DRENFIPA-650775 format. One record per residue (C-alpha): residue in three letters; x, y, z. Coordinates in steps of 0.05 Angstrom, whole numbers, plus 5000, padded with zeros to 4 digits. Each point is the difference from the previous one (the first is absolute). Example, Ala and Ser with C-alpha at 12.3 -4.5 7.8 and 13.67 -1.06 7.14 Angstrom:
<atoms>
atom type->ALA; c1->5246; c2->4910; c3->5156
atom type->SER; c1->5027; c2->5069; c3->4987
</atoms>
This chain:
<atoms>
atom type->UNK; c1->5156; c2->5186; c3->4955
atom type->UNK; c1->5021; c2->5006; c3->5072
atom type->UNK; c1->5042; c2->4961; c3->5049
atom type->UNK; c1->4968; c2->4998; c3->5069
atom type->UNK; c1->5043; c2->4990; c3->5061
atom type->UNK; c1->4983; c2->4978; c3->5071
atom type->UNK; c1->4970; c2->5057; c3->5041
atom type->UNK; c1->4986; c2->5039; c3->4936
atom type->UNK; c1->4933; c2->5027; c3->4980
atom type->UNK; c1->4955; c2->4949; c3->4966
atom type->UNK; c1->4993; c2->5016; c3->4926
atom type->UNK; c1->4937; c2->5001; c3->4958
atom type->UNK; c1->5015; c2->4973; c3->4930
atom type->UNK; c1->4954; c2->5012; c3->4940
atom type->UNK; c1->4999; c2->4944; c3->4950
atom type->UNK; c1->4972; c2->5016; c3->4931
atom type->UNK; c1->4953; c2->4950; c3->4965
atom type->UNK; c1->5037; c2->4942; c3->4967
atom type->UNK; c1->5063; c2->5008; c3->5042
atom type->UNK; c1->5026; c2->4954; c3->5055
atom type->UNK; c1->5032; c2->5018; c3->5066
atom type->UNK; c1->5067; c2->4968; c3->5017
atom type->UNK; c1->5020; c2->4998; c3->5073
atom type->UNK; c1->5064; c2->4972; c3->5030
atom type->UNK; c1->5030; c2->5001; c3->5070
atom type->UNK; c1->5072; c2->4999; c3->5023
atom type->UNK; c1->5025; c2->4948; c3->5050
atom type->UNK; c1->4961; c2->5003; c3->5065
atom type->UNK; c1->4945; c2->5044; c3->4971
atom type->UNK; c1->4930; c2->5003; c3->5030
atom type->UNK; c1->4945; c2->5040; c3->4969
atom type->UNK; c1->4931; c2->4998; c3->4969
atom type->UNK; c1->4968; c2->5022; c3->4934
atom type->UNK; c1->4927; c2->5020; c3->5002
atom type->UNK; c1->4955; c2->5008; c3->4938
atom type->UNK; c1->4955; c2->5059; c3->5018
atom type->UNK; c1->4925; c2->5001; c3->4986
atom type->UNK; c1->4985; c2->5056; c3->4950
atom type->UNK; c1->4926; c2->4998; c3->5016
atom type->UNK; c1->5013; c2->5020; c3->5072
atom type->UNK; c1->5051; c2->5053; c3->4981
atom type->UNK; c1->5060; c2->4956; c3->5014
atom type->UNK; c1->4986; c2->4994; c3->5074
atom type->UNK; c1->4991; c2->4924; c3->5003
atom type->UNK; c1->5041; c2->4945; c3->4970
atom type->UNK; c1->4973; c2->4948; c3->4952
atom type->UNK; c1->5060; c2->4954; c3->5003
atom type->UNK; c1->5068; c2->4997; c3->5034
atom type->UNK; c1->5066; c2->4965; c3->4989
atom type->UNK; c1->5056; c2->4989; c3->5051
atom type->UNK; c1->5069; c2->5023; c3->4978
atom type->UNK; c1->5061; c2->4960; c3->5021
atom type->UNK; c1->5067; c2->4986; c3->4968
atom type->UNK; c1->4999; c2->4995; c3->4924
atom type->UNK; c1->4949; c2->5017; c3->4948
atom type->UNK; c1->4925; c2->4991; c3->5007
atom type->UNK; c1->4961; c2->4972; c3->4942
atom type->UNK; c1->4979; c2->5054; c3->4951
atom type->UNK; c1->4938; c2->5037; c3->5026
atom type->UNK; c1->4951; c2->5018; c3->4945
atom type->UNK; c1->4982; c2->5018; c3->4947
atom type->UNK; c1->4933; c2->5030; c3->5017
atom type->UNK; c1->4947; c2->5037; c3->4961
atom type->UNK; c1->5002; c2->5074; c3->5016
atom type->UNK; c1->5048; c2->5038; c3->5045
atom type->UNK; c1->5017; c2->4966; c3->5066
atom type->UNK; c1->5034; c2->5028; c3->5062
atom type->UNK; c1->5044; c2->4961; c3->5048
atom type->UNK; c1->5027; c2->5019; c3->5068
atom type->UNK; c1->5069; c2->4970; c3->5012
atom type->UNK; c1->5029; c2->4997; c3->5070
atom type->UNK; c1->5067; c2->4977; c3->5027
atom type->UNK; c1->5014; c2->4987; c3->5074
atom type->UNK; c1->5068; c2->4966; c3->4992
atom type->UNK; c1->5051; c2->5002; c3->4943
atom type->UNK; c1->4987; c2->5030; c3->4931
atom type->UNK; c1->4945; c2->4991; c3->4948
atom type->UNK; c1->5011; c2->5016; c3->4926
atom type->UNK; c1->4938; c2->5016; c3->4959
atom type->UNK; c1->4994; c2->5004; c3->4924
atom type->UNK; c1->4946; c2->4996; c3->4947
atom type->UNK; c1->5005; c2->4966; c3->4933
atom type->UNK; c1->4956; c2->4977; c3->4942
atom type->UNK; c1->4963; c2->4938; c3->5022
atom type->UNK; c1->5024; c2->4933; c3->4976
atom type->UNK; c1->4941; c2->4954; c3->4988
atom type->UNK; c1->5008; c2->4926; c3->4984
atom type->UNK; c1->4952; c2->4947; c3->4976
atom type->UNK; c1->5000; c2->4931; c3->5029
atom type->UNK; c1->5022; c2->4946; c3->4952
atom type->UNK; c1->4947; c2->4962; c3->4961
atom type->UNK; c1->4951; c2->5056; c3->4987
atom type->UNK; c1->4986; c2->5065; c3->4966
atom type->UNK; c1->4972; c2->5059; c3->5037
atom type->UNK; c1->4925; c2->5002; c3->4991
atom type->UNK; c1->4995; c2->4930; c3->4973
atom type->UNK; c1->4945; c2->4953; c3->5022
atom type->UNK; c1->5021; c2->4927; c3->5009
atom type->UNK; c1->4955; c2->4946; c3->4969
</atoms>
């Protein structure tokens, strides 16, 4: 996946179902990640995240293919995709109903 630098062209990233997007910024980075709306042909954003120094929390996973627009106005943004890591909160089992 790409590295996006300040003044570079924003990149559209496709994220397959079940994968998560990992975004991190170098020192002094400023940028934004937009999750694009597939119903409107990717012209509007459904969500956005501000990119700064360090790693953002994992974005995803989602059902179906998702597209993200990643921008960088200062610094450098590194983008990668990986298999999603899901965790359960302690004290329960997924799908259980408490009594």
